[in-house]
N, C-alpha and C positions, 0 to 999 in steps of 0.2 A: 505492498498498501504504498508506504513512503517514499517509494521509487520512481510513483509519480511525480514527488516534486525536486527531482532534479536528478541529474546524470553527471555521472562521475567521468565521462571524458567527453570534449565538445564532439556534438554529433556531427556528421559529414553535410557541408553546404550551411555552414553557418559562418557569419562574417561579422570582428568585433567593430562595430562601430560609435562606443565612445569609452572614454578613460577616464575617470575621477581620481586624483591620488590628494589626499588631505594633508598629508606630510608636506609636501609642495610647501613652500613657504606662500606664495602669491595666493595660491588656493585657503591657505588656512590661516592667512593676514585677512582675505576677502570674508570668510565664514567667520574670524572672530570680532568683528569691527561687525558686521549682523546682530552677532551674537549682543554686543553691547546695545546697540539700536533697541535691540527687540526689548532687553530689558528695560532701557527709557522709558519705552513707548508704558510697558508694563507698568513702571513705578509712575507715571504720568495719568493715567487711566486711573491707578490706584488711589491718587488723591483729586480726583472727582467727586466723588460723596463728602471729601472735606471740603471741598469748594460750594458744592450747592448746600452746605449748613449741615451736613450731618454731623453727627459728634459718636465719634468712636468708644463703646462702652468700657466701664471700667469696674467688671465682676470680681477683677483681683486686683489685690491692692500690692507692690512690689517695693522694697527698697532697692536700693543701688544694688548689695550685695546679691537678691534676686534676679533684679535687671541682667546684672553683666552675667548669672549663669544661664538666664533664658538667654542670651546673647550669642556666649559661646554652643549653647545647646543646638540652635541654630547650625551656627556656622558646621557644627560636627552634621547637622542634619544634612545638612550639602554634601559632605564627603560622601556619607553614606547614598544619598539620593544619584551620585554617580556612578557608583557600585552598583546600586539596583538596577538603572536605567540600561547598562549595558547586560546586566541580568537576563533581563527580562526579552532585549533582541536573542539573547542565549534560549531562551526557554523555549523561542518559539520557533527558531532554528534547529533545536535537538528534538523539540515535540515532532515537527515536521520532517525532519531529514533523519534525526537517529546518529549524523556524521559528529566528527571531533570539532571541537568549535577553539577557536584563537582570542585572546584578551589583550589587549593591552593598553598604552598611554603614550602620547607623544606631547612635543609642546602644544599642539595645533587642538588634540582630539582624543578621547577614550575610544577605543571600540572595539569591537567584538564581529566574529565572521567566521565562516566555514571555508577556507580555502582551496579545499580539496574538492569541490564539485562546482558544480554549474547547475544554481538554483532556477526554476525556473519562474517565472514573474509572479505568480501570487503567490507565490512563499516569501521571497522578497519583498514584493509589499508585505504582507502580513508581519514580517518580522520587524521592518524597517520603522511602521505604524506605529506597534503594540504600545513602544514607552511612551510617545505619543499622546495616545490616547488613554491609556491607564494615568498615566500622571497628573495627566490634563484635567480628568474625571476626580481624581483625589482631591490634589490641589485648589483646586476655583471654590468648591464646597468648604474647602478648611480655609481658605483666605477669609470666605464672606461672614463664616460661623466665626471666627478671629477676631472680625471689625466687633465684635459683641462682647470680648470678652477684654482685649486691651490693645491700647494704639501701638505698644511695642509689639508685641505678638501678629499682628495685622502687618505691618510695616516690615518684620522679618518674614511674613509666610508673601507677601508681594515681593521681596528679593528673591526665594526660591523659587517661587514661579517663573518670574522673569530670569532666574539662571535655567531653568529647563526649559521656556520655549525659545531663548535664544540659543542653548546648546542643541536644539533638536536642528536648529536653520540645513543640516548638514545632511539629517534627516528626510527634512522638508524639501531640501534642492532634490534628493535621487525620487521623492514619491513626485513631484510635479514631472521629473524626466521621463517616470513610466508612465505616467498617467497624460500626459501630451503626445511627446514624440514616439516614443516605444509601446504603443498601445495594444498591438499585437500578442497575443495569449502565448505563441509560441516563443516568446522572447524568454532569453535565458542571460542570469547575472553572476558573474562567479566575483564573492565580495570576501575580500583579505580582512576586512577592516578597515584598515585607513584606504585602502584602495576598491574599486567597484570598476570591473568590466563589463562592459553590455553586448550582448552579442544576438541579431537578427538571422534567421534564415534568408538564404537567398532568393532573390525573385523568382 
């Protein structure tokens, strides 16, 4: 069943039509700048309720030491999130292919891939989209809820949400490619983690 989701060898009649390397300086720099821009937009949008006159709740009264603890706790949560993000990619790839995964981190990105196979377009789409969908559905309600708990926690959650969405810009770019330029369901993708190779059958 899983063999329907990938090929061990590139089938005859396929041609590589796209290559993306997130370790390349210019690519990594562009995605990094986009990530900061997305973070800025999320923080700006988070300020809208305040500009409209809404007041964050203070169900929790925090002293200086507690505030510092929460700040460090959220910083640790960001690191945990990066690991979980890649694990979700890997969990989907593993469930659909059963193949060996590779994990790593570079100056421009953390990554997960299945470098020894060629996955179907559908398999790649599901794996690439999974962290974006899963963590957005968790973080957005969490930020809304924290608005009524304490402003510090609200803004910390806004930071994590912004880092999450900004960090997904590489994933979103690949999704955009597969939804626009490479819509053929026969498309194959070799995902090494930081590199993606896209192949389509010859006409």
